[in-house]
C-alpha positions in Angstrom: 24.4 133.7 117.1 24.5 130.2 117.5 25.9 128.5 120.8 29.4 127.0 120.6 29.1 123.8 118.7 29.8 123.0 115.5 26.5 123.2 113.4 25.0 120.4 111.7 22.5 120.3 108.6 20.0 118.9 111.1 16.8 119.4 113.2 19.1 120.4 116.4 20.7 123.5 114.6 17.9 124.4 113.0 16.3 124.6 116.6 19.2 126.5 118.3 19.1 129.1 115.1 15.4 129.7 115.7 15.8 130.1 119.3 18.7 132.7 119.0 16.8 134.5 115.8 15.7 137.7 117.1 12.1 138.2 115.0 13.0 142.5 114.8 16.0 141.9 112.4 15.5 142.6 108.6 17.4 139.9 107.5 19.9 137.0 108.0 23.3 137.1 107.0 25.1 134.0 106.8 28.9 133.4 106.6 29.9 130.0 105.6 29.3 127.4 103.5 26.9 124.3 103.2 25.8 124.0 106.2 25.2 127.9 107.2 23.7 128.0 104.2 21.4 125.6 104.3 20.8 126.4 108.2 20.3 129.9 106.9 17.4 128.7 104.4 15.4 126.9 106.5 15.4 129.9 109.1 14.6 132.2 105.9 12.0 130.1 105.3 10.7 130.1 109.0 10.6 133.7 109.7 10.0 135.2 106.4 13.0 136.8 106.3 15.9 137.7 103.7 18.7 135.9 103.4 21.9 136.6 102.1 25.1 135.0 101.9 28.7 135.3 102.3 30.5 132.2 100.8 33.9 131.4 102.6 34.7 128.8 100.3 33.7 127.2 96.7 33.0 124.0 98.3 29.0 123.7 96.7 26.8 124.1 94.6 23.9 124.9 96.6 24.3 128.8 97.5 21.7 130.0 95.4 18.8 127.2 95.4 15.9 127.0 96.1 16.5 123.8 98.9 18.2 123.2 101.9 19.8 119.4 102.1 18.9 118.3 105.8 19.1 115.7 108.3 15.5 114.8 110.0 14.8 112.1 112.2 17.9 110.5 110.6 16.8 110.7 107.3 18.7 112.7 104.6 16.2 114.8 102.9 15.9 118.1 100.6 13.5 120.7 101.8 12.4 123.3 99.9 13.4 127.1 101.4 13.7 130.4 99.5 16.2 131.2 97.6 19.0 133.6 98.9 18.4 137.4 98.2 22.3 137.7 97.1 25.2 135.9 97.7 28.7 137.3 97.7 31.9 136.1 96.9 35.3 137.6 97.1 37.6 135.3 95.5 40.5 136.2 97.2 38.8 134.5 100.3 37.8 131.8 98.5 41.4 131.0 97.1 42.6 131.3 100.5 40.1 128.4 101.6 41.3 124.8 102.8 42.4 122.6 100.3 39.9 120.1 101.4 37.0 122.7 100.7 38.4 123.4 96.9 38.1 119.7 96.6 34.5 119.5 97.9 33.5 121.9 95.1 35.2 120.0 92.1 33.9 117.0 94.1 30.5 118.1 93.7 30.2 119.7 90.6 31.5 116.5 88.8 28.2 115.0 90.5 26.2 116.8 87.3 27.9 114.1 85.0 25.5 111.4 86.4 22.8 113.6 87.2 21.7 115.3 84.0 22.4 111.3 82.7 19.7 110.3 85.4 17.4 112.9 84.5 17.2 111.7 81.3 16.8 108.1 81.9 13.8 108.6 84.3 12.0 110.9 82.0 12.3 108.1 79.8 11.1 105.4 82.3 9.0 107.7 84.5 7.5 110.4 82.2 9.2 112.8 85.2 9.5 116.3 84.0 13.1 117.4 82.0 14.2 120.7 81.2 17.1 120.5 78.3 17.7 124.0 78.8 18.0 123.9 82.5 20.4 120.7 81.5 22.0 122.9 79.1 23.4 125.3 81.6 24.5 122.7 83.8 26.7 121.2 81.4 28.2 124.4 80.6 29.3 124.9 84.1 30.2 121.4 84.9 32.6 122.2 81.2 33.7 125.0 83.0 34.9 123.8 86.1 36.5 120.9 85.2 38.7 122.8 82.6 40.0 125.1 85.7 41.4 122.1 87.8 45.3 123.8 87.8 43.8 126.9 88.2 42.1 125.4 91.3 46.0 123.6 92.9 47.6 126.7 92.1 44.9 128.7 94.0 44.8 131.4 91.3 41.8 133.9 91.9 40.5 134.3 88.0 40.2 130.6 88.4 38.3 129.9 91.8 36.1 133.1 90.7 35.1 131.1 87.7 34.6 128.1 89.9 32.4 130.6 92.2 30.2 131.4 89.4 30.3 127.4 87.9 28.8 126.6 91.7 26.4 129.0 91.8 25.1 129.2 88.7 24.3 125.2 89.3 22.2 126.4 92.4 20.2 128.6 89.9 19.5 125.3 87.4 17.8 124.1 90.8 16.2 127.0 91.1 14.8 127.1 87.7 13.8 123.6 87.6 12.1 123.7 91.2 13.9 120.2 91.9 17.3 119.0 92.7 17.8 116.6 89.4 19.9 118.8 87.5 22.6 118.6 89.9 21.4 115.4 92.5 22.0 111.6 91.5 22.8 108.5 92.7 26.1 110.1 93.7 24.7 112.3 96.0 22.9 109.3 97.4 25.5 107.3 98.2 26.8 110.2 100.4 23.8 110.6 102.1 23.2 106.9 102.9 26.9 106.8 104.1 26.2 110.1 106.5 23.2 108.9 107.7 25.0 105.2 109.0 27.7 107.8 110.1 24.8 109.4 112.2 23.8 106.0 113.7 27.4 105.1 114.5 27.6 108.4 116.3 30.8 109.3 113.9 31.0 112.7 111.6 30.8 112.4 107.8 33.3 113.6 105.7 32.5 116.9 103.5 29.4 116.5 101.4 31.6 117.4 98.2 34.2 114.9 98.7 31.9 112.3 100.0 30.2 113.4 96.4 33.2 112.6 94.2 33.9 109.6 95.8 30.5 108.5 95.0 30.5 109.7 91.1 33.1 107.4 90.5 31.6 104.7 91.8 28.4 105.9 89.6 30.7 106.0 86.8 32.3 102.0 86.7 28.8 101.1 88.0 27.4 103.0 84.3 30.0 101.4 82.5 29.2 97.8 83.9 25.7 98.9 82.6 26.9 100.0 79.4 27.6 96.2 78.5 23.8 94.6 79.4 20.7 94.2 77.6 17.7 93.8 79.1 16.4 90.1 79.8 13.0 89.6 80.6 13.5 86.8 82.2 15.9 87.5 85.1 14.2 90.9 85.8 11.0 88.8 86.9 13.2 86.2 88.4 14.4 89.2 90.6 11.2 90.6 91.2 9.6 87.1 92.5 12.1 86.5 94.1 11.9 89.7 96.4 11.2 89.0 99.9 10.0 92.0 102.0 11.3 90.3 105.4 14.1 90.0 104.1 14.4 93.9 102.9 13.1 95.0 106.5 15.9 92.9 107.6 18.4 94.8 105.4 16.8 98.4 105.9 17.5 97.7 109.8 21.1 96.3 109.5 21.8 99.5 107.3 19.9 102.3 108.8 19.4 101.4 112.1 17.0 104.0 114.3 15.6 105.6 111.2 14.4 102.3 109.2 10.7 102.5 110.6 10.5 105.8 108.5 12.2 104.2 105.5 9.2 101.0 105.9 6.6 104.2 105.8 8.1 105.5 102.5 7.9 102.4 100.9 4.7 101.5 101.8 3.4 105.3 100.2 5.1 104.8 97.6 5.3 101.3 96.4 9.0 101.4 95.1 9.1 97.7 95.1 5.7 96.6 93.6 5.7 94.2 91.0 3.3 96.1 88.3 5.6 99.0 89.1 8.1 97.4 87.9 6.8 95.9 85.1 5.9 98.9 83.9 9.6 100.1 84.2 10.9 97.6 82.4 8.9 97.6 79.0 10.1 101.0 78.5 13.6 100.3 79.6 12.9 97.3 77.0 11.3 99.8 74.6 14.1 102.1 74.7 17.0 100.6 75.8 19.4 101.9 72.8 18.1 105.5 73.8 19.0 104.9 77.2 22.2 103.4 76.0 23.0 106.6 73.9 22.2 109.0 77.1 24.8 106.8 79.0 28.1 107.1 76.3 26.8 110.9 75.7 26.7 112.3 78.9 29.4 110.2 81.4 32.8 110.3 81.0 35.0 107.4 81.8 35.5 106.0 85.3 39.7 106.5 84.5 39.5 109.8 83.1 37.3 111.2 85.8 40.0 109.3 88.2 42.9 110.7 87.2 41.6 114.6 86.9 40.7 114.1 91.0 44.0 112.3 91.3 45.7 115.3 90.2 43.8 117.9 92.5 44.8 114.9 95.6 41.3 113.7 96.3 40.2 111.0 97.4 38.6 108.6 95.2 37.7 105.1 97.1 35.6 105.0 99.4 38.2 103.3 101.9 40.4 106.9 101.4 37.4 108.4 103.6 36.3 106.2 106.3 33.9 103.8 104.3 34.2 100.5 103.9 33.6 98.3 101.2 30.5 96.4 102.0 29.5 100.2 103.4 30.4 101.7 99.7 27.9 98.6 98.6 25.3 99.2 101.1 25.2 102.9 99.8 24.0 101.6 96.1 21.0 99.8 97.5 20.4 102.0 100.4 19.9 105.1 97.6 16.9 103.2 96.5 15.2 103.3 99.7 15.6 106.7 101.3 13.5 108.7 98.6 11.3 107.8 95.9 13.9 109.2 93.3 14.4 107.2 89.8 18.4 106.9 89.8 20.4 104.2 89.0 19.7 102.1 92.0 15.6 102.2 90.7 17.1 101.0 87.4 19.4 98.6 88.1 16.1 97.3 90.5 14.1 96.8 87.3 16.5 95.0 85.5 17.0 92.6 88.2 20.4 93.7 88.5 20.8 95.6 91.3 22.3 92.4 94.3 24.4 91.0 91.5 25.6 95.1 91.1 26.3 95.6 95.2 28.3 91.9 95.6 30.1 93.3 92.2 30.7 96.7 93.4 32.0 95.5 96.9 34.2 92.7 95.3 35.7 95.7 93.2 36.7 97.7 95.9 38.2 95.4 97.8 40.6 94.4 95.0 40.4 96.6 92.0 42.7 94.0 89.8 39.5 92.1 89.7 38.3 94.2 87.2 
C-alpha cells in the first residue's frame, strides 16, 4: 500500500508505489479514480503485471486508455502504458461520488468538442494521422453524456452508468488511435499549464476535469473569435519577424519557473518557432481556410450554450472560480504551445500571427466579460 500521503500523479508517488510493490503479486488492483489509475498504469508497465481497475467515480475518461497523465520533473506529460486488463464500475458506488467528481467527468467529456476539432485541423496543417472512425466513436460518447446532465444532477444510477460507459469508451478510442488526440486538445493544455504553475507555487490544483471544463469554455470563446478572422500573410510574417528568443525565454521562465530549462530543450529539439515551419504551416492554413472554418463550425458548440449546460450542473465556468487569475488563464494559452510539440489552437494562432493578440484579448475578456 502507498504511504499515508495524498498521492499525486508524479515521480514521487510512482516511486513510492514501486518501493512497496511485491513482485510475487499476480497483478495490480487499483481502487479510486484518475490519480490512482495513472499510478497503477505506470506500475503495470514497470512490473509487467496486469492491472484491474475498480472505479469509484465517473470523473475522467482515462480508465481504459493506454497512457497515463503524469508530472515528471515539473512537466505534465502523457506516458504510454498498458491498458487495464479490466475496469469494474458499480453504478451505485459511482452515483454516490461527491458532486465535484461527477462534474469533473462532464468537464473531461466536454473537452472532446475541441479535441476532435483540433485533430482534424492538425491533419490539414501538419499532415498528422487522423482516424474518422475513432473520431465518430468519440462524438457518440460525447453526445450521449451531454444529453444526460439532468440525470447526472439527480444521481440517477442508469444515467450515471451510461456516463461511465461513455467515459470508458473515450479511453478505448485513445487506445485505438494510440495517441491522446481524440480526447485532448487546448482545453487539456490549459489544465496542464495551470497544474504546473500550481506545483511551482507549492499549491494544489483543482480536479483535472473541473479545470478541463473551464479550459473548454475558454477554447470555445477563442475559436468563436478566430472564426471571424481571415489569414493575413503580412500579419503572420510580421509576427514571425518580431519574435525575440530572449524575450520568449524570459516569459517561459516567468510562467514555469524551475521547469523552464526543459521547455527550452523541447523548443531546441522541435523548432516550433522556426520561420520555415511557420511559413509552411501558414501556406496550408491560407489555402484551406474555408475547410478549417467549416471544421470549427461543424464540431464546436456555441460558448454560451455549453456555459449554460455547465451552470445547470453548478460547475465552475470561469478560471477565477477555481483560483486562477485572468493573467494565469491567459498564460495558459501561450504556455500550452510551449510544453509539448502538439498542434493545437496555440500553434494555429502562432502561425497566423495572432497568439499574443489573443492572449491579451483573453485576459481582458476574463477581467470584464462585458467587453465582448
